[in-house]
C-alpha positions, 0 to 999 in steps of 0.5 A: 234558940228559936227566938234568936233565929226569928230575930235574925230573920226579921232583921234580915227581911226588914233590910233589903240590903242585908237580905241579899242572898239570904232568901235563896240560901235559906230555901236551899238550906231548909230543903237540905235540913229537911232531908237530913232529919226531923227538926233540922230544916230551921237550922238549915235555913238559918245557916243557908241564909248566912252562907247565901248572904256571905256569897252575895256580899263577896260577889258584889265586892268582886263586881265593884272592884276595879279590873286589874291591869 
């Protein structure tokens, strides 16, 4: 499980286009996971990275869309 998380994190860090939102989401998720209990910080960071990336992608798509008239 840890190897999978490390590989996913390395892939996201290596490509700046893919890592948008990941850093902020991972920070929030890691802190939240830390307060949940022992060993949950890494899982929280991984989930936070995914959620942060998704939210950044949705926001970029909304910004790039032409306004409706």
